[in-house]
TIRO-2110 file (N, C-alpha, C; in Angstrom, 1 decimal):
// TIRO-2110
25.7, 45.3, -15.6, N, 1, A
25.5, 44.2, -14.7, CA, 1, A
26.4, 44.4, -13.5, C, 1, A
25.8, 44.1, -12.3, N, 2, A
26.5, 44.1, -11.1, CA, 2, A
26.7, 42.7, -10.6, C, 2, A
28.0, 42.4, -10.2, N, 3, A
28.3, 41.0, -9.8, CA, 3, A
28.8, 41.0, -8.4, C, 3, A
28.2, 40.2, -7.5, N, 4, A
28.7, 40.0, -6.2, CA, 4, A
29.2, 38.5, -6.1, C, 4, A
30.3, 38.3, -5.5, N, 5, A
30.9, 36.9, -5.5, CA, 5, A
30.9, 36.4, -4.0, C, 5, A
30.4, 35.1, -3.9, N, 6, A
30.4, 34.4, -2.7, CA, 6, A
31.3, 33.1, -2.9, C, 6, A
32.3, 33.0, -2.0, N, 7, A
33.1, 31.8, -2.1, CA, 7, A
32.7, 30.9, -1.0, C, 7, A
32.3, 29.6, -1.3, N, 8, A
31.8, 28.7, -0.3, CA, 8, A
33.0, 28.0, 0.4, C, 8, A
32.8, 27.3, 1.4, N, 9, A
33.8, 26.7, 2.2, CA, 9, A
34.7, 25.7, 1.4, C, 9, A
34.1, 25.1, 0.4, N, 10, A
34.8, 24.1, -0.4, CA, 10, A
35.4, 24.8, -1.7, C, 10, A
35.5, 26.1, -1.6, N, 11, A
36.1, 26.9, -2.7, CA, 11, A
35.3, 27.1, -4.0, C, 11, A
34.0, 26.7, -3.9, N, 12, A
33.2, 26.9, -5.1, CA, 12, A
32.7, 28.4, -5.1, C, 12, A
32.6, 28.9, -6.2, N, 13, A
32.2, 30.3, -6.4, CA, 13, A
30.8, 30.4, -6.9, C, 13, A
30.0, 31.3, -6.2, N, 14, A
28.6, 31.6, -6.6, CA, 14, A
28.6, 33.1, -6.8, C, 14, A
28.2, 33.4, -8.1, N, 15, A
28.1, 34.8, -8.4, CA, 15, A
26.6, 35.2, -8.3, C, 15, A
26.4, 36.4, -7.7, N, 16, A
25.0, 36.9, -7.6, CA, 16, A
25.0, 38.0, -8.6, C, 16, A
24.1, 37.9, -9.6, N, 17, A
24.0, 38.7, -10.8, CA, 17, A
22.8, 39.7, -10.7, C, 17, A
23.1, 41.0, -10.7, N, 18, A
22.0, 42.0, -10.6, CA, 18, A
22.0, 42.8, -11.9, C, 18, A
20.8, 43.2, -12.3, N, 19, A
20.7, 44.0, -13.5, CA, 19, A
21.4, 43.4, -14.7, C, 19, A
21.1, 42.1, -14.9, N, 20, A
21.8, 41.3, -15.9, CA, 20, A
21.5, 41.8, -17.3, C, 20, A
20.3, 42.0, -17.6, N, 21, A
19.9, 42.5, -19.0, CA, 21, A
19.7, 44.0, -19.0, C, 21, A
19.9, 44.6, -20.1, N, 22, A
19.5, 46.0, -20.3, CA, 22, A
18.0, 46.2, -20.3, C, 22, A
17.5, 47.3, -19.9, N, 23, A
16.0, 47.5, -19.7, CA, 23, A
15.2, 47.2, -21.0, C, 23, A
15.6, 47.7, -22.1, N, 24, A
14.9, 47.5, -23.3, CA, 24, A
14.7, 46.0, -23.7, C, 24, A
15.9, 45.3, -23.6, N, 25, A
15.8, 43.9, -23.9, CA, 25, A
15.0, 43.1, -22.9, C, 25, A
15.2, 43.5, -21.6, N, 26, A
14.5, 42.8, -20.5, CA, 26, A
13.0, 42.9, -20.8, C, 26, A
12.5, 44.0, -21.2, N, 27, A
11.0, 44.1, -21.5, CA, 27, A
10.6, 43.2, -22.6, C, 27, A
11.4, 43.0, -23.7, N, 28, A
11.1, 42.1, -24.8, CA, 28, A
11.0, 40.7, -24.2, C, 28, A
12.0, 40.3, -23.4, N, 29, A
12.1, 39.0, -22.8, CA, 29, A
10.9, 38.8, -21.9, C, 29, A
10.5, 39.8, -21.1, N, 30, A
9.4, 39.6, -20.2, CA, 30, A
8.1, 39.4, -21.0, C, 30, A
7.9, 40.1, -22.1, N, 31, A
6.7, 39.9, -22.9, CA, 31, A
6.7, 38.5, -23.5, C, 31, A
7.9, 37.9, -23.9, N, 32, A
8.0, 36.6, -24.3, CA, 32, A
7.5, 35.6, -23.3, C, 32, A
7.9, 35.8, -22.0, N, 33, A
7.5, 34.9, -20.9, CA, 33, A
6.0, 35.1, -20.7, C, 33, A
5.5, 36.2, -20.8, N, 34, A
4.1, 36.5, -20.5, CA, 34, A
3.1, 35.8, -21.6, C, 34, A
3.7, 35.3, -22.6, N, 35, A
2.9, 34.6, -23.7, CA, 35, A
2.8, 33.1, -23.3, C, 35, A
3.2, 32.7, -22.1, N, 36, A
3.3, 31.2, -21.8, CA, 36, A
2.0, 30.5, -21.8, C, 36, A
0.9, 31.2, -21.7, N, 37, A
-0.5, 30.6, -21.8, CA, 37, A
-1.1, 30.6, -23.1, C, 37, A
-0.6, 31.4, -24.0, N, 38, A
-1.3, 31.6, -25.3, CA, 38, A
-0.5, 31.1, -26.5, C, 38, A
0.8, 31.1, -26.4, N, 39, A
1.7, 30.7, -27.5, CA, 39, A
1.9, 29.2, -27.5, C, 39, A
1.8, 28.6, -28.7, N, 40, A
2.1, 27.2, -28.9, CA, 40, A
3.5, 26.9, -28.7, C, 40, A
4.4, 27.9, -28.6, N, 41, A
5.8, 27.7, -28.5, CA, 41, A
6.2, 27.3, -27.0, C, 41, A
5.2, 27.5, -26.1, N, 42, A
5.4, 27.1, -24.7, CA, 42, A
4.7, 25.7, -24.5, C, 42, A
5.5, 24.7, -24.2, N, 43, A
5.0, 23.3, -24.1, CA, 43, A
5.2, 22.8, -22.7, C, 43, A
4.3, 21.9, -22.3, N, 44, A
4.5, 21.3, -20.9, CA, 44, A
5.7, 20.4, -20.9, C, 44, A
6.5, 20.5, -19.8, N, 45, A
7.6, 19.6, -19.6, CA, 45, A
7.1, 18.1, -19.7, C, 45, A
7.9, 17.2, -20.2, N, 46, A
7.4, 15.8, -20.3, CA, 46, A
7.0, 15.2, -19.0, C, 46, A
7.6, 15.7, -17.9, N, 47, A
7.4, 15.0, -16.6, CA, 47, A
6.5, 15.8, -15.6, C, 47, A
6.0, 16.9, -16.0, N, 48, A
5.0, 17.7, -15.2, CA, 48, A
4.3, 18.7, -16.0, C, 48, A
3.0, 18.9, -15.6, N, 49, A
2.2, 20.0, -16.2, CA, 49, A
2.4, 21.3, -15.5, C, 49, A
3.3, 21.3, -14.5, N, 50, A
3.5, 22.5, -13.7, CA, 50, A
4.7, 23.3, -14.1, C, 50, A
5.3, 22.9, -15.3, N, 51, A
6.3, 23.7, -15.9, CA, 51, A
6.1, 23.7, -17.4, C, 51, A
6.2, 24.9, -18.0, N, 52, A
6.3, 25.0, -19.4, CA, 52, A
7.7, 25.4, -19.9, C, 52, A
8.1, 24.9, -21.0, N, 53, A
9.4, 25.2, -21.5, CA, 53, A
9.2, 25.8, -22.9, C, 53, A
10.0, 26.8, -23.2, N, 54, A
9.9, 27.5, -24.4, CA, 54, A
10.6, 26.8, -25.5, C, 54, A
10.0, 26.6, -26.7, N, 55, A
10.5, 25.8, -27.8, CA, 55, A
10.3, 26.5, -29.1, C, 55, A
10.4, 27.8, -29.2, N, 56, A
10.2, 28.5, -30.4, CA, 56, A
11.4, 29.3, -30.9, C, 56, A
11.1, 30.2, -31.8, N, 57, A
12.1, 31.1, -32.4, CA, 57, A
11.7, 32.5, -32.5, C, 57, A
11.0, 33.0, -31.5, N, 58, A
10.6, 34.4, -31.4, CA, 58, A
11.8, 35.3, -31.6, C, 58, A
11.7, 36.5, -32.2, N, 59, A
12.8, 37.4, -32.3, CA, 59, A
13.5, 37.7, -31.0, C, 59, A
12.7, 37.8, -29.9, N, 60, A
13.3, 38.0, -28.6, CA, 60, A
14.2, 36.8, -28.1, C, 60, A
13.8, 35.6, -28.4, N, 61, A
14.6, 34.4, -28.1, CA, 61, A
15.8, 34.4, -28.9, C, 61, A
15.7, 34.7, -30.2, N, 62, A
16.9, 34.7, -31.1, CA, 62, A
17.9, 35.8, -30.6, C, 62, A
17.4, 36.9, -30.2, N, 63, A
18.2, 38.0, -29.6, CA, 63, A
18.9, 37.5, -28.3, C, 63, A
18.1, 36.8, -27.5, N, 64, A
18.7, 36.3, -26.3, CA, 64, A
19.9, 35.4, -26.5, C, 64, A
19.9, 34.6, -27.5, N, 65, A
21.0, 33.7, -27.9, CA, 65, A
22.2, 34.6, -28.2, C, 65, A
22.0, 35.7, -28.9, N, 66, A
23.1, 36.6, -29.2, CA, 66, A
23.6, 37.3, -27.9, C, 66, A
22.7, 37.8, -27.1, N, 67, A
23.1, 38.5, -25.9, CA, 67, A
23.9, 37.6, -25.0, C, 67, A
23.5, 36.4, -24.7, N, 68, A
24.2, 35.5, -23.8, CA, 68, A
25.6, 35.1, -24.3, C, 68, A
25.8, 35.3, -25.6, N, 69, A
27.1, 35.0, -26.1, CA, 69, A
28.0, 36.2, -26.4, C, 69, A
27.4, 37.4, -26.0, N, 70, A
28.1, 38.7, -26.3, CA, 70, A
29.1, 39.0, -25.3, C, 70, A
30.1, 39.8, -25.6, N, 71, A
31.1, 40.3, -24.7, CA, 71, A
30.5, 41.1, -23.5, C, 71, A
29.4, 41.8, -23.8, N, 72, A
28.8, 42.5, -22.7, CA, 72, A
28.4, 41.7, -21.5, C, 72, A
28.0, 40.4, -21.8, N, 73, A
27.7, 39.4, -20.7, CA, 73, A
29.0, 38.7, -20.3, C, 73, A
29.7, 38.2, -21.3, N, 74, A
30.8, 37.3, -21.1, CA, 74, A
32.0, 38.0, -20.3, C, 74, A
32.3, 39.2, -20.7, N, 75, A
33.5, 39.8, -20.1, CA, 75, A
33.4, 40.0, -18.6, C, 75, A
32.4, 40.6, -18.1, N, 76, A
32.3, 40.8, -16.6, CA, 76, A
32.4, 39.5, -15.9, C, 76, A
31.8, 38.4, -16.3, N, 77, A
31.9, 37.1, -15.7, CA, 77, A
33.3, 36.6, -15.8, C, 77, A
33.9, 36.7, -16.9, N, 78, A
35.3, 36.2, -17.1, CA, 78, A
36.2, 36.9, -16.2, C, 78, A
36.0, 38.2, -16.1, N, 79, A
37.0, 39.0, -15.2, CA, 79, A
36.9, 38.6, -13.8, C, 79, A
35.7, 38.3, -13.3, N, 80, A
35.5, 37.8, -11.9, CA, 80, A
36.1, 36.4, -11.7, C, 80, A
35.8, 35.5, -12.6, N, 81, A
36.3, 34.1, -12.5, CA, 81, A
37.7, 33.9, -13.0, C, 81, A
38.2, 34.8, -13.7, N, 82, A
39.6, 34.6, -14.3, CA, 82, A
39.6, 33.4, -15.2, C, 82, A
38.5, 33.2, -16.0, N, 83, A
38.3, 32.1, -16.9, CA, 83, A
37.7, 32.6, -18.2, C, 83, A
38.1, 32.1, -19.3, N, 84, A
37.5, 32.4, -20.6, CA, 84, A
36.3, 31.5, -20.7, C, 84, A
35.1, 32.0, -21.0, N, 85, A
33.9, 31.2, -21.1, CA, 85, A
33.2, 31.3, -22.5, C, 85, A
32.5, 30.3, -22.8, N, 86, A
31.8, 30.2, -24.1, CA, 86, A
30.4, 29.8, -23.8, C, 86, A
29.4, 30.6, -24.4, N, 87, A
28.0, 30.2, -24.2, CA, 87, A
27.7, 28.9, -24.8, C, 87, A
26.9, 28.1, -24.1, N, 88, A
26.5, 26.8, -24.6, CA, 88, A
25.1, 26.7, -25.0, C, 88, A
24.2, 26.9, -24.0, N, 89, A
22.7, 26.7, -24.3, CA, 89, A
21.9, 27.4, -23.2, C, 89, A
20.6, 27.6, -23.5, N, 90, A
19.7, 28.2, -22.6, CA, 90, A
18.3, 27.6, -22.7, C, 90, A
17.6, 27.6, -21.6, N, 91, A
16.2, 27.1, -21.5, CA, 91, A
15.4, 28.2, -20.8, C, 91, A
14.2, 28.4, -21.3, N, 92, A
13.2, 29.3, -20.6, CA, 92, A
12.2, 28.5, -20.0, C, 92, A
11.9, 28.8, -18.7, N, 93, A
11.0, 28.0, -17.9, CA, 93, A
9.9, 28.9, -17.3, C, 93, A
8.7, 28.4, -17.3, N, 94, A
7.5, 29.0, -16.6, CA, 94, A
7.0, 27.9, -15.6, C, 94, A
7.2, 28.2, -14.3, N, 95, A
6.8, 27.2, -13.3, CA, 95, A
5.5, 27.7, -12.6, C, 95, A
4.7, 26.8, -12.3, N, 96, A
3.3, 27.1, -11.7, CA, 96, A
3.2, 26.5, -10.3, C, 96, A
2.2, 27.0, -9.5, N, 97, A
2.0, 26.4, -8.2, CA, 97, A
1.7, 24.9, -8.3, C, 97, A
2.2, 24.2, -7.4, N, 98, A
2.1, 22.7, -7.5, CA, 98, A
3.4, 22.1, -8.0, C, 98, A
4.3, 22.9, -8.6, N, 99, A
5.6, 22.4, -9.0, CA, 99, A
6.3, 21.8, -7.8, C, 99, A
6.2, 22.4, -6.7, N, 100, A
6.8, 21.9, -5.5, CA, 100, A
8.2, 22.4, -5.2, C, 100, A
8.7, 22.2, -4.0, N, 101, A
10.1, 22.5, -3.8, CA, 101, A
11.1, 21.7, -4.6, C, 101, A
12.3, 22.1, -4.7, N, 102, A
13.3, 21.4, -5.4, CA, 102, A
14.3, 20.8, -4.3, C, 102, A
14.5, 19.5, -4.3, N, 103, A
15.3, 18.9, -3.3, CA, 103, A
16.8, 19.3, -3.5, C, 103, A
17.6, 19.2, -2.5, N, 104, A
19.0, 19.6, -2.5, CA, 104, A
19.7, 18.6, -3.5, C, 104, A
20.5, 19.2, -4.4, N, 105, A
21.2, 18.5, -5.4, CA, 105, A
22.3, 19.3, -6.0, C, 105, A
23.2, 18.6, -6.7, N, 106, A
24.2, 19.2, -7.5, CA, 106, A
23.9, 18.7, -8.9, C, 106, A
24.2, 19.5, -9.9, N, 107, A
23.9, 19.2, -11.3, CA, 107, A
24.8, 17.9, -11.7, C, 107, A
24.3, 17.1, -12.6, N, 108, A
25.0, 15.9, -13.0, CA, 108, A
26.0, 16.1, -14.0, C, 108, A
26.0, 17.2, -14.7, N, 109, A
27.0, 17.5, -15.8, CA, 109, A
27.0, 19.0, -16.0, C, 109, A
28.0, 19.5, -16.7, N, 110, A
28.1, 20.9, -17.1, CA, 110, A
29.3, 21.5, -16.4, C, 110, A
29.5, 22.8, -16.7, N, 111, A
30.5, 23.6, -16.1, CA, 111, A
29.8, 24.8, -15.4, C, 111, A
29.9, 26.0, -16.1, N, 112, A
29.2, 27.1, -15.5, CA, 112, A
27.7, 27.1, -15.8, C, 112, A
26.9, 27.4, -14.8, N, 113, A
25.5, 27.4, -15.0, CA, 113, A
24.9, 28.7, -14.3, C, 113, A
23.9, 29.3, -14.9, N, 114, A
23.3, 30.5, -14.4, CA, 114, A
21.8, 30.4, -14.5, C, 114, A
21.1, 31.1, -13.6, N, 115, A
19.7, 31.3, -13.7, CA, 115, A
19.3, 32.7, -13.4, C, 115, A
18.6, 33.3, -14.3, N, 116, A
18.1, 34.7, -14.1, CA, 116, A
16.6, 34.7, -14.0, C, 116, A
16.1, 35.4, -13.0, N, 117, A
14.6, 35.5, -12.8, CA, 117, A
14.0, 36.7, -13.6, C, 117, A
12.9, 36.5, -14.2, N, 118, A
12.1, 37.5, -14.9, CA, 118, A
10.8, 37.6, -14.3, C, 118, A
10.4, 38.8, -13.8, N, 119, A
9.1, 38.9, -13.1, CA, 119, A
8.7, 40.4, -13.0, C, 119, A
7.4, 40.6, -12.9, N, 120, A
6.8, 41.9, -12.6, CA, 120, A
6.4, 41.9, -11.1, C, 120, A
6.4, 40.7, -10.4, N, 121, A
6.1, 40.7, -9.0, CA, 121, A
7.1, 39.8, -8.3, C, 121, A
7.8, 40.4, -7.4, N, 122, A
8.9, 39.8, -6.7, CA, 122, A
8.4, 39.0, -5.5, C, 122, A
9.2, 38.0, -5.1, N, 123, A
8.9, 37.1, -3.9, CA, 123, A
10.2, 36.9, -3.2, C, 123, A
10.1, 37.1, -1.9, N, 124, A
11.3, 37.0, -1.0, CA, 124, A
11.9, 35.6, -1.0, C, 124, A
11.0, 34.6, -1.1, N, 125, A
11.5, 33.2, -0.9, CA, 125, A
11.3, 32.3, -2.1, C, 125, A
11.2, 32.8, -3.3, N, 126, A
11.0, 31.9, -4.5, CA, 126, A
12.2, 31.7, -5.3, C, 126, A
13.3, 32.2, -4.9, N, 127, A
14.6, 32.0, -5.6, CA, 127, A
15.3, 30.7, -5.2, C, 127, A
16.4, 30.4, -5.8, N, 128, A
17.2, 29.2, -5.4, CA, 128, A
17.8, 29.4, -4.0, C, 128, A
18.0, 28.3, -3.4, N, 129, A
18.8, 28.2, -2.1, CA, 129, A
20.1, 27.6, -2.3, C, 129, A
21.1, 28.1, -1.7, N, 130, A
22.5, 27.5, -1.8, CA, 130, A
22.7, 26.9, -0.4, C, 130, A
23.2, 25.6, -0.5, N, 131, A
23.5, 24.8, 0.8, CA, 131, A
24.9, 24.4, 0.8, C, 131, A
25.4, 24.1, 2.0, N, 132, A
26.7, 23.5, 2.1, CA, 132, A
26.6, 22.0, 1.7, C, 132, A
27.7, 21.3, 1.7, N, 133, A
27.7, 19.9, 1.2, CA, 133, A
27.0, 19.0, 2.2, C, 133, A
26.7, 19.4, 3.4, N, 134, A
25.9, 18.6, 4.3, CA, 134, A
24.5, 18.9, 4.2, C, 134, A
24.1, 19.6, 3.1, N, 135, A
22.7, 20.0, 2.8, CA, 135, A
22.1, 20.9, 3.8, C, 135, A
22.9, 21.7, 4.4, N, 136, A
22.4, 22.7, 5.4, CA, 136, A
22.3, 24.1, 4.6, C, 136, A
21.2, 24.8, 4.9, N, 137, A
21.0, 26.1, 4.2, CA, 137, A
22.0, 27.1, 4.5, C, 137, A
22.5, 27.7, 3.5, N, 138, A
23.4, 28.9, 3.6, CA, 138, A
22.6, 30.2, 3.4, C, 138, A
21.9, 30.2, 2.3, N, 139, A
21.1, 31.4, 2.0, CA, 139, A
20.1, 31.1, 0.8, C, 139, A
19.1, 31.9, 0.8, N, 140, A
18.1, 31.8, -0.3, CA, 140, A
18.1, 33.1, -1.0, C, 140, A
18.1, 33.0, -2.4, N, 141, A
18.0, 34.3, -3.1, CA, 141, A
16.6, 34.7, -3.3, C, 141, A
16.4, 36.0, -3.3, N, 142, A
15.0, 36.5, -3.6, CA, 142, A
14.7, 36.2, -5.0, C, 142, A
13.4, 36.1, -5.3, N, 143, A
13.0, 36.0, -6.7, CA, 143, A
12.7, 37.4, -7.1, C, 143, A
13.7, 38.0, -7.7, N, 144, A
13.6, 39.5, -8.1, CA, 144, A
13.9, 39.6, -9.5, C, 144, A
13.3, 40.6, -10.2, N, 145, A
13.4, 40.8, -11.6, CA, 145, A
14.9, 41.1, -12.0, C, 145, A
15.3, 40.4, -13.0, N, 146, A
16.6, 40.6, -13.6, CA, 146, A
17.8, 40.3, -12.7, C, 146, A
17.5, 39.3, -11.8, N, 147, A
18.5, 38.9, -10.8, CA, 147, A
18.6, 37.4, -10.8, C, 147, A
19.8, 37.0, -10.4, N, 148, A
20.0, 35.5, -10.3, CA, 148, A
21.4, 35.1, -9.9, C, 148, A
21.8, 33.9, -10.3, N, 149, A
23.0, 33.4, -9.8, CA, 149, A
23.8, 32.7, -11.0, C, 149, A
25.1, 32.5, -10.7, N, 150, A
26.0, 31.8, -11.6, CA, 150, A
26.8, 30.9, -10.7, C, 150, A
26.8, 29.6, -11.0, N, 151, A
27.6, 28.6, -10.3, CA, 151, A
28.9, 28.4, -11.1, C, 151, A
30.0, 28.6, -10.6, N, 152, A
31.3, 28.4, -11.3, CA, 152, A
31.5, 27.0, -11.7, C, 152, A
31.1, 26.0, -10.8, N, 153, A
31.2, 24.6, -11.2, CA, 153, A
29.9, 24.0, -10.7, C, 153, A
28.9, 23.9, -11.6, N, 154, A
27.5, 23.5, -11.2, CA, 154, A
27.4, 22.1, -10.7, C, 154, A
28.4, 21.3, -11.0, N, 155, A
28.4, 19.9, -10.5, CA, 155, A
28.9, 19.8, -9.0, C, 155, A
29.3, 21.0, -8.5, N, 156, A
29.8, 21.0, -7.1, CA, 156, A
29.1, 21.9, -6.1, C, 156, A
28.1, 22.6, -6.6, N, 157, A
27.4, 23.6, -5.8, CA, 157, A
26.1, 22.9, -5.4, C, 157, A
25.9, 22.7, -4.1, N, 158, A
24.6, 22.1, -3.6, CA, 158, A
23.6, 23.2, -3.6, C, 158, A
22.4, 22.9, -4.2, N, 159, A
21.4, 23.9, -4.2, CA, 159, A
20.0, 23.3, -4.2, C, 159, A
19.0, 24.1, -4.0, N, 160, A
17.6, 23.6, -3.9, CA, 160, A
16.7, 24.8, -4.1, C, 160, A
15.4, 24.6, -4.0, N, 161, A
14.4, 25.6, -3.8, CA, 161, A
13.5, 25.2, -2.7, C, 161, A
13.5, 25.9, -1.6, N, 162, A
12.8, 25.5, -0.4, CA, 162, A
11.3, 25.5, -0.5, C, 162, A
10.7, 26.4, -1.3, N, 163, A
9.3, 26.6, -1.4, CA, 163, A
8.7, 26.3, -2.7, C, 163, A
7.4, 26.0, -2.8, N, 164, A
6.7, 25.9, -4.0, CA, 164, A
6.4, 27.3, -4.6, C, 164, A
6.0, 27.3, -5.8, N, 165, A
5.6, 28.6, -6.5, CA, 165, A
4.4, 29.1, -5.7, C, 165, A
4.4, 30.3, -5.3, N, 166, A
3.2, 30.8, -4.5, CA, 166, A
1.9, 30.8, -5.3, C, 166, A
0.8, 30.6, -4.6, N, 167, A
-0.5, 30.5, -5.2, CA, 167, A
-0.7, 31.8, -6.1, C, 167, A
-1.2, 31.6, -7.3, N, 168, A
-1.5, 32.8, -8.1, CA, 168, A
-0.3, 33.4, -8.9, C, 168, A
0.9, 32.8, -8.7, N, 169, A
2.1, 33.3, -9.3, CA, 169, A
2.6, 32.3, -10.4, C, 169, A
3.4, 32.8, -11.3, N, 170, A
4.1, 32.0, -12.2, CA, 170, A
5.6, 32.4, -12.1, C, 170, A
6.5, 31.5, -12.0, N, 171, A
7.9, 31.7, -11.7, CA, 171, A
8.6, 31.6, -13.1, C, 171, A
9.0, 32.7, -13.7, N, 172, A
9.7, 32.8, -14.9, CA, 172, A
11.2, 32.8, -14.7, C, 172, A
11.9, 32.0, -15.4, N, 173, A
13.4, 32.1, -15.3, CA, 173, A
14.0, 31.5, -16.6, C, 173, A
15.2, 31.9, -16.8, N, 174, A
16.0, 31.3, -17.8, CA, 174, A
17.2, 30.7, -17.2, C, 174, A
17.5, 29.5, -17.6, N, 175, A
18.7, 28.8, -17.1, CA, 175, A
19.6, 28.6, -18.3, C, 175, A
20.9, 28.8, -18.0, N, 176, A
21.8, 28.7, -19.2, CA, 176, A
23.2, 28.2, -18.7, C, 176, A
23.9, 27.7, -19.7, N, 177, A
25.2, 27.1, -19.4, CA, 177, A
26.3, 27.7, -20.2, C, 177, A
27.5, 27.7, -19.6, N, 178, A
28.7, 28.1, -20.2, CA, 178, A
29.8, 27.1, -20.1, C, 178, A
30.6, 26.9, -21.1, N, 179, A
31.8, 26.0, -20.9, CA, 179, A
33.0, 26.9, -20.8, C, 179, A
34.1, 26.3, -20.2, N, 180, A
35.3, 27.0, -20.0, CA, 180, A
36.3, 26.7, -21.0, C, 180, A
37.0, 27.7, -21.5, N, 181, A
38.0, 27.5, -22.5, CA, 181, A
39.4, 27.4, -21.9, C, 181, A
39.8, 28.5, -21.2, N, 182, A
41.1, 28.5, -20.5, CA, 182, A
41.1, 29.5, -19.4, C, 182, A
42.1, 29.5, -18.6, N, 183, A
42.2, 30.6, -17.6, CA, 183, A
42.7, 31.9, -18.4, C, 183, A
42.3, 33.0, -17.9, N, 184, A
42.7, 34.3, -18.6, CA, 184, A
44.2, 34.6, -18.2, C, 184, A
44.6, 34.4, -17.0, N, 185, A
45.9, 34.8, -16.5, CA, 185, A
46.7, 33.5, -16.2, C, 185, A
END
């Protein structure tokens, strides 16, 4: 995993995460996402038919739970943040055209939050956008395979998604949360 760190004006840290998963596991996870139209484990979100949420126990999903709680993932993030973290939960999303842009917001609860994109077709403008607290755009992440972000304090980082899912595309991502235990030093 490669980590780039961006510190915002209000001292919030955004980590840009590249090559998050190892190639073999990434392929298993990609195949799980690609079952979004045929597996009964992918259900429509209660509030829209333009998002499916995974609700199953496929072996790849069970392995994902282990991977996200493993030292291979935790340690590099802990070293950058100087905080001990503990995996909390994960959701797998498949978003479709018509889902729409996501308005500027900060999360209502939680501590560390991350989103990793899973795709075989990249899009320059389909990732999350990070804004300042005046809701002015700072940057938009590309929707690139095995790439994403980590917000050190998700209730304090203003973010959005400027564009709808492109026509003919499906936007796969996993969003997950970590809680903080203590500072390392």
